[in-house]
C-alpha positions as CSV (number, residue, x, y, z in Angstrom):
1,X,-0.1,0.0,0.1
2,X,3.0,2.4,0.9
3,X,4.5,1.5,-2.5
4,X,1.3,2.5,-4.3
5,X,1.0,5.8,-2.5
6,X,4.6,6.6,-3.1
7,X,4.3,5.8,-6.8
8,X,1.1,7.8,-7.0
9,X,2.6,10.8,-5.5
10,X,5.7,10.7,-7.9
11,X,3.4,10.4,-10.9
12,X,1.4,13.5,-9.5
13,X,4.7,15.6,-9.1
14,X,6.0,14.6,-12.7
15,X,2.6,15.5,-14.1
16,X,2.8,18.8,-12.4
17,X,6.2,19.5,-13.7
18,X,5.3,18.6,-17.1
19,X,2.1,20.8,-16.9
20,X,4.2,23.7,-15.7
21,X,6.7,23.2,-18.5
22,X,4.0,23.1,-21.1
23,X,2.2,26.0,-19.7
24,X,5.4,28.1,-19.8
25,X,5.7,27.8,-23.4
26,X,2.0,28.5,-24.5
27,X,1.1,31.9,-25.7
28,X,-0.6,34.2,-23.2
29,X,-2.6,37.5,-23.8
30,X,0.4,39.6,-23.8
31,X,2.1,37.2,-26.1
32,X,-0.4,35.7,-28.7
33,X,2.1,33.5,-30.2
34,X,5.3,31.6,-29.4
35,X,8.4,32.1,-31.4
36,X,11.5,30.2,-31.1
37,X,14.8,30.4,-33.0
38,X,17.1,27.6,-32.5
39,X,20.6,27.1,-33.9
40,X,21.3,23.7,-35.3
41,X,24.4,22.2,-33.7
42,X,27.7,22.3,-35.9
43,X,26.1,23.7,-38.8
44,X,25.1,27.3,-40.4
45,X,21.3,26.5,-40.1
46,X,18.7,27.8,-37.6
47,X,15.2,26.5,-37.1
48,X,12.2,29.0,-36.7
49,X,9.3,27.7,-34.9
50,X,6.0,29.5,-34.5
51,X,3.0,28.3,-32.6
52,X,-0.3,30.1,-32.3
53,X,-3.6,29.1,-30.4
54,X,-6.0,31.6,-32.1
55,X,-7.6,31.9,-35.5
56,X,-5.5,34.8,-36.8
57,X,-3.4,35.1,-39.9
58,X,0.3,35.5,-39.0
59,X,2.9,36.8,-41.2
60,X,6.6,35.8,-41.1
61,X,9.5,37.7,-42.5
62,X,13.3,37.6,-42.6
63,X,14.8,41.0,-43.2
64,X,18.4,42.1,-43.4
65,X,19.8,45.3,-41.8
66,X,18.8,47.5,-44.9
67,X,15.2,46.5,-44.3
68,X,15.0,44.3,-47.3
69,X,12.7,41.3,-47.2
70,X,14.7,38.1,-47.8
71,X,11.9,35.5,-47.0
72,X,8.3,35.9,-46.3
73,X,5.6,33.5,-45.4
74,X,2.0,33.4,-44.2
75,X,0.4,31.1,-41.5
76,X,-3.3,30.9,-42.5
77,X,-6.0,31.0,-39.7
78,X,-6.4,27.1,-39.3
79,X,-2.7,26.5,-39.2
80,X,-1.5,26.1,-35.5
81,X,2.3,25.5,-36.0
82,X,4.9,26.5,-38.4
83,X,8.6,25.4,-38.5
84,X,11.3,25.8,-41.1
85,X,14.9,25.3,-41.3
86,X,17.0,28.3,-42.8
87,X,20.4,27.5,-44.4
88,X,22.6,30.6,-43.7
89,X,25.5,29.5,-45.8
90,X,24.0,31.5,-48.8
91,X,23.6,34.8,-47.1
92,X,26.3,37.5,-46.4
93,X,27.6,38.5,-42.8
94,X,25.5,40.9,-41.0
95,X,22.5,41.5,-38.9
96,X,19.2,39.9,-39.7
97,X,15.8,39.9,-38.0
98,X,13.0,37.4,-38.1
99,X,9.8,39.1,-37.7
100,X,6.3,37.4,-36.8
101,X,3.4,39.6,-36.7
102,X,-0.5,39.3,-36.7
103,X,-0.9,43.0,-37.5
104,X,-1.5,43.9,-33.9
105,X,1.3,42.2,-32.1
106,X,4.9,41.5,-33.4
107,X,7.6,39.4,-32.3
108,X,11.3,39.9,-33.4
109,X,14.1,37.6,-33.2
110,X,17.6,39.1,-34.2
111,X,20.3,37.1,-35.7
112,X,24.0,38.0,-36.2
113,X,25.9,36.2,-38.8
114,X,29.8,36.5,-38.8
115,X,31.9,33.9,-40.5
116,X,35.6,33.5,-40.3
117,X,36.6,33.5,-44.0
118,X,40.2,32.8,-44.9
119,X,42.2,36.0,-45.7
120,X,44.9,36.2,-48.3
121,X,48.3,36.6,-46.8
122,X,51.3,37.8,-48.7
123,X,54.7,36.8,-47.3
124,X,58.1,37.9,-48.4
125,X,61.4,36.1,-47.8
126,X,64.4,38.1,-46.7
127,X,67.8,36.8,-46.7
128,X,70.7,38.3,-44.7
129,X,74.2,37.5,-46.0
């Protein structure tokens, strides 16, 4: 009997932690949608994840520091989640912004790309006699 009570208590605590973690990621009134930007390990890729509970259209943009739109997409009303992997090998170094908006609320995620490119080195040999 004691073992059953102990197992029930552990399951209840685990359920509360799961519920708390899930609730922390859900959108609220002040944040009507969740936007996550995750770097893929050992690559020049990032994953953009958008989750929305409501029935609103959501626009997604990737813009550079000159405010030029490099990517755009729309989540229609019935779509609840969006996920896309962006390969950053093809774009120049600089500052970029992912913008997610429903017209009333906007979430921006900034991204800075700086690659280490090999530089051309000129060497001279000098011999002293």
